[in-house]
Every structure is written in C-alpha cells, then in structure tokens.
N, CA and C atoms as an extended XYZ file, in Angstrom:
369
Properties=species:S:1:pos:R:3:atomname:S:1:resname:S:1:resid:I:1 pbc="F F F"
N        46.982       64.326       11.948 N   MET     1
C        48.306       64.101       12.544 CA  MET     1
C        49.227       65.113       12.030 C   MET     1
N        49.954       65.777       12.976 N   LYS     2
C        50.910       66.779       12.565 CA  LYS     2
C        52.254       66.121       12.283 C   LYS     2
N        52.960       66.757       11.316 N   ASN     3
C        54.200       66.174       10.877 CA  ASN     3
C        55.376       66.940       11.395 C   ASN     3
N        56.394       66.210       11.829 N   ILE     4
C        57.705       66.693       12.149 CA  ILE     4
C        58.687       65.977       11.165 C   ILE     4
N        59.516       66.749       10.580 N   VAL     5
C        60.506       66.098        9.666 CA  VAL     5
C        61.933       66.392       10.211 C   VAL     5
N        62.705       65.328       10.110 N   PHE     6
C        64.088       65.402       10.544 CA  PHE     6
C        64.958       65.682        9.300 C   PHE     6
N        65.659       66.853        9.259 N   ILE     7
C        66.543       67.249        8.230 CA  ILE     7
C        67.940       66.789        8.615 C   ILE     7
N        68.523       66.010        7.797 N   TYR     8
C        69.845       65.377        8.088 CA  TYR     8
C        70.945       65.697        6.986 C   TYR     8
N        70.490       66.393        5.915 N   MET     9
C        71.388       66.795        4.842 CA  MET     9
C        71.315       68.280        4.662 C   MET     9
N        72.429       68.913        4.267 N   PRO    10
C        72.418       70.345        3.918 CA  PRO    10
C        71.509       70.540        2.716 C   PRO    10
N        71.003       71.796        2.536 N   SER    11
C        70.204       72.089        1.309 CA  SER    11
C        71.036       71.888        0.136 C   SER    11
N        70.424       71.537       -1.046 N   PRO    12
C        71.240       71.319       -2.256 CA  PRO    12
C        71.943       72.607       -2.728 C   PRO    12
N        73.189       72.550       -2.913 N   THR    13
C        73.966       73.694       -3.452 CA  THR    13
C        74.877       73.201       -4.577 C   THR    13
N        75.371       74.177       -5.321 N   LEU    14
C        76.239       73.885       -6.493 CA  LEU    14
C        77.458       73.046       -6.097 C   LEU    14
N        78.086       73.351       -4.939 N   PHE    15
C        79.369       72.616       -4.706 CA  PHE    15
C        79.236       71.486       -3.622 C   PHE    15
N        78.076       71.199       -3.231 N   ARG    16
C        77.861       70.093       -2.228 CA  ARG    16
C        78.278       68.756       -2.772 C   ARG    16
N        79.204       68.077       -2.137 N   THR    17
C        79.626       66.869       -2.589 CA  THR    17
C        78.593       65.715       -2.351 C   THR    17
N        78.297       64.980       -3.365 N   PRO    18
C        77.266       63.916       -3.200 CA  PRO    18
C        77.627       62.941       -2.073 C   PRO    18
N        78.932       62.690       -1.855 N   GLY    19
C        79.301       61.770       -0.722 CA  GLY    19
C        79.400       62.327        0.573 C   GLY    19
N        78.609       63.388        0.905 N   PHE    20
C        78.669       64.129        2.160 CA  PHE    20
C        78.147       63.275        3.269 C   PHE    20
N        79.018       62.421        3.808 N   GLY    21
C        78.601       61.525        4.848 CA  GLY    21
C        77.885       60.333        4.216 C   GLY    21
N        77.578       59.305        4.986 N   VAL    22
C        76.905       58.135        4.457 CA  VAL    22
C        75.521       58.514        4.054 C   VAL    22
N        75.203       58.373        2.794 N   GLY    23
C        73.827       58.752        2.297 CA  GLY    23
C        73.648       60.256        2.202 C   GLY    23
N        74.724       61.010        2.253 N   GLY    24
C        74.593       62.491        2.116 CA  GLY    24
C        74.441       63.239        3.431 C   GLY    24
N        74.313       62.511        4.613 N   GLY    25
C        74.143       63.145        5.833 CA  GLY    25
C        75.451       63.447        6.517 C   GLY    25
N        75.348       64.162        7.655 N   LEU    26
C        76.603       64.601        8.452 CA  LEU    26
C        77.012       63.372        9.305 C   LEU    26
N        76.061       62.525        9.733 N   PHE    27
C        76.343       61.418       10.686 CA  PHE    27
C        76.049       60.133        9.944 C   PHE    27
N        76.247       59.021       10.642 N   ALA    28
C        75.966       57.758       10.051 CA  ALA    28
C        74.388       57.612        9.896 C   ALA    28
N        74.020       56.919        8.850 N   TYR    29
C        72.646       56.670        8.448 CA  TYR    29
C        71.799       56.089        9.574 C   TYR    29
N        72.360       55.129       10.292 N   PHE    30
C        71.527       54.491       11.416 CA  PHE    30
C        71.407       55.446       12.596 C   PHE    30
N        72.207       56.412       12.755 N   ARG    31
C        72.077       57.362       13.882 CA  ARG    31
C        70.784       58.117       13.812 C   ARG    31
N        70.371       58.497       12.589 N   GLU    32
C        69.133       59.195       12.382 CA  GLU    32
C        67.969       58.329       12.799 C   GLU    32
N        67.943       57.047       12.484 N   ASP    33
C        66.908       56.217       12.816 CA  ASP    33
C        66.764       56.107       14.374 C   ASP    33
N        67.916       56.077       15.050 N   LYS    34
C        67.854       55.983       16.449 CA  LYS    34
C        67.249       57.250       17.145 C   LYS    34
N        67.582       58.337       16.601 N   TYR    35
C        67.093       59.608       17.116 CA  TYR    35
C        65.592       59.769       16.869 C   TYR    35
N        65.177       59.430       15.629 N   ILE    36
C        63.781       59.521       15.314 CA  ILE    36
C        62.933       58.502       16.075 C   ILE    36
N        63.444       57.357       16.330 N   ALA    37
C        62.756       56.337       17.090 CA  ALA    37
C        62.621       56.849       18.541 C   ALA    37
N        63.615       57.451       19.070 N   ALA    38
C        63.575       57.974       20.510 CA  ALA    38
C        62.565       59.034       20.655 C   ALA    38
N        62.473       59.949       19.665 N   VAL    39
C        61.486       61.028       19.704 CA  VAL    39
C        60.111       60.525       19.567 C   VAL    39
N        59.914       59.625       18.592 N   GLN    40
C        58.614       59.048       18.332 CA  GLN    40
C        58.054       58.327       19.520 C   GLN    40
N        58.991       57.544       20.221 N   LYS    41
C        58.546       56.848       21.429 CA  LYS    41
C        58.065       57.823       22.561 C   LYS    41
N        58.813       58.922       22.686 N   ALA    42
C        58.265       59.954       23.627 CA  ALA    42
C        57.013       60.565       23.254 C   ALA    42
N        56.762       60.786       21.957 N   ILE    43
C        55.516       61.312       21.480 CA  ILE    43
C        54.397       60.302       21.686 C   ILE    43
N        54.698       59.045       21.472 N   ASP    44
C        53.632       58.011       21.649 CA  ASP    44
C        53.341       57.830       23.168 C   ASP    44
N        54.378       57.925       23.977 N   LYS    45
C        54.154       57.699       25.405 CA  LYS    45
C        53.244       58.777       25.975 C   LYS    45
N        53.274       59.991       25.391 N   ARG    46
C        52.459       61.107       25.871 CA  ARG    46
C        51.099       61.202       25.039 C   ARG    46
N        50.946       60.232       24.119 N   GLN    47
C        49.728       60.159       23.318 CA  GLN    47
C        49.473       61.465       22.516 C   GLN    47
N        50.483       62.003       21.969 N   LEU    48
C        50.312       63.188       21.187 CA  LEU    48
C        50.005       62.918       19.748 C   LEU    48
N        49.398       63.841       19.065 N   ASN    49
C        48.977       63.592       17.698 CA  ASN    49
C        50.096       64.182       16.767 C   ASN    49
N        51.311       63.614       16.832 N   TRP    50
C        52.463       64.024       16.034 CA  TRP    50
C        53.101       62.817       15.438 C   TRP    50
N        53.725       62.961       14.281 N   ARG    51
C        54.494       61.876       13.632 CA  ARG    51
C        55.865       62.445       13.198 C   ARG    51
N        56.932       61.783       13.603 N   PHE    52
C        58.271       62.235       13.338 CA  PHE    52
C        58.902       61.329       12.314 C   PHE    52
N        59.257       61.919       11.134 N   THR    53
C        59.898       61.134       10.037 CA  THR    53
C        61.093       61.761        9.503 C   THR    53
N        61.872       61.031        8.728 N   ARG    54
C        63.019       61.438        8.079 CA  ARG    54
C        62.637       62.198        6.814 C   ARG    54
N        63.417       63.239        6.491 N   ASP    55
C        63.251       63.981        5.285 CA  ASP    55
C        63.497       63.136        4.056 C   ASP    55
N        62.610       63.218        3.096 N   THR    56
C        62.643       62.424        1.819 CA  THR    56
C        62.867       63.413        0.661 C   THR    56
N        63.057       64.678        0.884 N   THR    57
C        62.991       65.673       -0.174 CA  THR    57
C        64.348       66.264       -0.505 C   THR    57
N        65.475       65.695        0.140 N   GLU    58
C        66.757       66.245        0.053 CA  GLU    58
C        66.837       67.630        0.427 C   GLU    58
N        66.208       67.985        1.610 N   SER    59
C        66.200       69.334        2.138 CA  SER    59
C        65.529       70.369        1.289 C   SER    59
N        64.510       70.053        0.526 N   ASN    60
C        63.856       70.947       -0.374 CA  ASN    60
C        62.796       71.618        0.409 C   ASN    60
N        63.020       72.869        0.906 N   ILE    61
C        62.031       73.624        1.753 CA  ILE    61
C        60.715       73.791        1.052 C   ILE    61
N        60.659       74.042       -0.182 N   GLU    62
C        59.399       74.293       -0.910 CA  GLU    62
C        58.513       73.037       -0.856 C   GLU    62
N        59.083       71.898       -1.100 N   THR    63
C        58.323       70.676       -0.965 CA  THR    63
C        57.898       70.421        0.436 C   THR    63
N        58.668       70.662        1.463 N   LEU    64
C        58.339       70.483        2.845 CA  LEU    64
C        57.166       71.415        3.194 C   LEU    64
N        57.235       72.628        2.750 N   MET    65
C        56.175       73.507        3.062 CA  MET    65
C        54.838       73.143        2.344 C   MET    65
N        54.937       72.633        1.131 N   ASP    66
C        53.713       72.224        0.413 CA  ASP    66
C        53.144       70.968        1.131 C   ASP    66
N        53.920       70.154        1.794 N   GLU    67
C        53.509       69.007        2.519 CA  GLU    67
C        52.852       69.362        3.851 C   GLU    67
N        52.960       70.604        4.260 N   GLY    68
C        52.353       71.044        5.489 CA  GLY    68
C        53.098       70.575        6.772 C   GLY    68
N        54.396       70.542        6.679 N   VAL    69
C        55.172       70.172        7.787 CA  VAL    69
C        55.071       71.197        8.913 C   VAL    69
N        54.788       70.697       10.151 N   GLU    70
C        54.494       71.624       11.276 CA  GLU    70
C        55.915       72.060       11.950 C   GLU    70
N        56.806       71.083       12.066 N   LEU    71
C        58.072       71.359       12.704 CA  LEU    71
C        59.211       70.700       11.840 C   LEU    71
N        60.398       71.393       11.857 N   LEU    72
C        61.621       70.852       11.272 CA  LEU    72
C        62.643       70.718       12.381 C   LEU    72
N        63.224       69.481       12.375 N   VAL    73
C        64.310       69.273       13.355 CA  VAL    73
C        65.592       69.074       12.549 C   VAL    73
N        66.593       69.939       12.725 N   CYS    74
C        67.877       69.846       12.002 CA  CYS    74
C        68.930       69.174       12.748 C   CYS    74
N        69.652       68.320       12.100 N   ALA    75
C        70.847       67.569       12.732 CA  ALA    75
C        71.910       68.651       13.020 C   ALA    75
N        72.770       68.326       13.956 N   PRO    76
C        73.812       69.263       14.295 CA  PRO    76
C        74.644       69.644       13.032 C   PRO    76
N        75.005       70.939       13.018 N   GLY    77
C        75.792       71.433       11.891 CA  GLY    77
C        74.976       72.040       10.738 C   GLY    77
N        73.711       71.934       10.802 N   LEU    78
C        72.883       72.470        9.678 CA  LEU    78
C        72.303       73.812        9.849 C   LEU    78
N        72.590       74.448       10.976 N   ARG    79
C        72.043       75.688       11.264 CA  ARG    79
C        72.268       76.728       10.124 C   ARG    79
N        73.468       76.655        9.544 N   PHE    80
C        73.771       77.668        8.453 CA  PHE    80
C        73.938       76.903        7.111 C   PHE    80
N        73.611       75.648        7.077 N   MET    81
C        73.719       74.904        5.887 CA  MET    81
C        72.317       74.504        5.256 C   MET    81
N        71.259       74.951        5.938 N   PHE    82
C        69.850       74.539        5.482 CA  PHE    82
C        69.193       75.906        5.075 C   PHE    82
N        68.779       75.898        3.893 N   TYR    83
C        68.036       77.072        3.329 CA  TYR    83
C        66.569       76.946        3.777 C   TYR    83
N        66.067       77.903        4.629 N   ARG    84
C        64.734       77.796        5.161 CA  ARG    84
C        63.697       78.656        4.450 C   ARG    84
N        64.114       79.446        3.512 N   LYS    85
C        63.239       80.406        2.781 CA  LYS    85
C        62.344       81.154        3.703 C   LYS    85
N        61.021       80.974        3.634 N   ASN    86
C        60.114       81.681        4.510 CA  ASN    86
C        59.564       80.927        5.618 C   ASN    86
N        60.142       79.728        5.859 N   PHE    87
C        59.656       78.886        6.952 CA  PHE    87
C        59.976       79.466        8.316 C   PHE    87
N        58.999       79.561        9.148 N   ASP    88
C        59.061       80.198       10.483 CA  ASP    88
C        60.168       79.566       11.328 C   ASP    88
N        61.179       80.428       11.760 N   LYS    89
C        62.154       79.938       12.571 CA  LYS    89
C        61.690       79.404       13.909 C   LYS    89
N        60.531       79.851       14.336 N   GLN    90
C        59.913       79.373       15.615 CA  GLN    90
C        59.505       77.902       15.472 C   GLN    90
N        59.413       77.442       14.255 N   ARG    91
C        58.971       76.071       14.025 CA  ARG    91
C        60.108       75.098       13.652 C   ARG    91
N        61.260       75.559       14.098 N   MET    92
C        62.491       74.734       13.843 CA  MET    92
C        63.216       74.465       15.072 C   MET    92
N        63.860       73.301       15.169 N   VAL    93
C        64.738       72.872       16.230 CA  VAL    93
C        66.128       72.544       15.607 C   VAL    93
N        67.141       73.251       16.155 N   PHE    94
C        68.498       72.952       15.738 CA  PHE    94
C        69.192       72.258       16.843 C   PHE    94
N        69.401       70.914       16.670 N   LEU    95
C        70.086       70.089       17.650 CA  LEU    95
C        71.525       70.412       17.845 C   LEU    95
N        72.002       70.214       19.055 N   THR    96
C        73.442       70.224       19.322 CA  THR    96
C        73.978       68.834       19.106 C   THR    96
N        75.263       68.684       18.966 N   THR    97
C        75.849       67.356       18.800 CA  THR    97
C        75.531       66.506       20.017 C   THR    97
N        75.654       67.053       21.196 N   MET    98
C        75.379       66.146       22.345 CA  MET    98
C        73.934       65.769       22.468 C   MET    98
N        73.025       66.650       22.112 N   GLU    99
C        71.592       66.269       22.135 CA  GLU    99
C        71.312       65.158       21.169 C   GLU    99
N        71.908       65.295       20.058 N   TYR   100
C        71.631       64.302       18.994 CA  TYR   100
C        72.254       62.976       19.311 C   TYR   100
N        73.574       62.960       19.683 N   LEU   101
C        74.181       61.657       19.869 CA  LEU   101
C        73.792       61.009       21.132 C   LEU   101
N        73.169       61.746       22.117 N   SER   102
C        72.673       61.031       23.327 CA  SER   102
C        71.127       60.818       23.261 C   SER   102
N        70.504       60.995       22.064 N   ASN   103
C        69.142       60.819       21.924 CA  ASN   103
C        68.303       61.643       22.925 C   ASN   103
N        68.690       62.899       23.104 N   ASP   104
C        67.978       63.777       24.005 CA  ASP   104
C        66.775       64.348       23.300 C   ASP   104
N        65.565       63.906       23.690 N   VAL   105
C        64.325       64.304       23.062 CA  VAL   105
C        63.762       65.595       23.594 C   VAL   105
N        64.364       66.148       24.597 N   ARG   106
C        63.774       67.291       25.263 CA  ARG   106
C        63.643       68.586       24.334 C   ARG   106
N        64.628       68.865       23.494 N   PRO   107
C        64.368       70.037       22.583 CA  PRO   107
C        63.175       69.869       21.722 C   PRO   107
N        62.988       68.703       21.174 N   VAL   108
C        61.836       68.541       20.215 CA  VAL   108
C        60.586       68.485       21.104 C   VAL   108
N        60.505       67.780       22.188 N   MET   109
C        59.326       67.773       23.045 CA  MET   109
C        58.895       69.179       23.608 C   MET   109
N        60.039       69.980       23.905 N   ARG   110
C        59.746       71.378       24.267 CA  ARG   110
C        59.028       72.173       23.194 C   ARG   110
N        59.558       71.982       21.965 N   LYS   111
C        58.965       72.711       20.775 CA  LYS   111
C        57.535       72.189       20.521 C   LYS   111
N        57.260       70.917       20.703 N   ILE   112
C        55.881       70.371       20.507 CA  ILE   112
C        55.019       70.992       21.542 C   ILE   112
N        55.434       71.042       22.816 N   ARG   113
C        54.675       71.673       23.938 CA  ARG   113
C        54.397       73.142       23.598 C   ARG   113
N        55.296       73.873       23.038 N   GLU   114
C        55.095       75.247       22.682 CA  GLU   114
C        53.995       75.372       21.641 C   GLU   114
N        54.089       74.516       20.630 N   ARG   115
C        53.074       74.504       19.503 CA  ARG   115
C        51.661       74.202       20.010 C   ARG   115
N        51.698       73.162       20.828 N   GLU   116
C        50.368       72.803       21.478 CA  GLU   116
C        49.722       73.847       22.325 C   GLU   116
N        50.590       74.559       23.127 N   ASP   117
C        50.182       75.622       23.987 CA  ASP   117
C        49.622       76.804       23.200 C   ASP   117
N        50.408       77.102       22.087 N   ARG   118
C        49.983       78.201       21.226 CA  ARG   118
C        48.623       77.908       20.569 C   ARG   118
N        48.387       76.663       20.210 N   GLU   119
C        47.099       76.280       19.568 CA  GLU   119
C        45.963       76.398       20.545 C   GLU   119
N        46.236       76.066       21.862 N   ASP   120
C        45.223       76.140       22.922 CA  ASP   120
C        44.896       77.592       23.081 C   ASP   120
N        45.839       78.544       23.017 N   LEU   121
C        45.547       79.909       23.213 CA  LEU   121
C        44.738       80.452       22.060 C   LEU   121
N        44.960       79.999       20.887 N   LEU   122
C        44.166       80.416       19.673 CA  LEU   122
C        42.786       79.840       19.711 C   LEU   122
N        42.496       78.788       20.289 N   ASP   123
C        41.168       78.199       20.342 CA  ASP   123
C        40.182       78.953       21.234 C   ASP   123
C-alpha cells in the first residue's frame, strides 16, 4: 500500500507559535478529517492501492522520507512554510483554499493517476 500524507502544519521553526491554529494547523482540526475522508473515499471507490493519512511527525520531512511516503498533500498556505529538503516536488500537491474547503479531491487524484501512469511506463 502506498502512503499519502496530509501536511497541515508548517515545518518547525524557531519562531513558530505553538498555538498556530487549533492543534498547530492553519484550519480547524476537524476540517482535516473531512478532507482526508473525502480523498480516501475517492481512492476506495476506484479500488486504488493508496492510503491517505494525517501527518504525525510535525512536518518532519526526514521522518516522512524514512517512512517511504509516496505523496505529500499540503494544506493551503504551506507552499512556502514547509521545508521539503530533497523531497521531489513532483510528488507534492499544494492545495488552494477553495480546493481544500470544498473537499475537491481532483488535485490529489490527478497526482495519483500521474504516479500510477509513471509506474506503468517503467514496468
């Protein structure tokens, strides 16, 4: 099973306020659950071998890379607040506010399709 992780907090920095949103995120805690559930439902409907989960590493890119994460999906506003180190930009989705708040799964599903097509070409 391939992993997709939803990044909802900025990378740890010296001056990041611990109370950055509820639970450290940019949006309400339950909003993340709704988006993750919507994407996972679309994945399950298409019977794809992917699992979409919330980040549990506080945006630690090294830990995420060690875990073998295939895709990263970033909440709106994190494009310049998430340190990606050497993680391939082609394996990241940066959501807009409207995509996120309306549970638009198309950006993530499009990226999954790209990854699946790429694997088919390599086989």
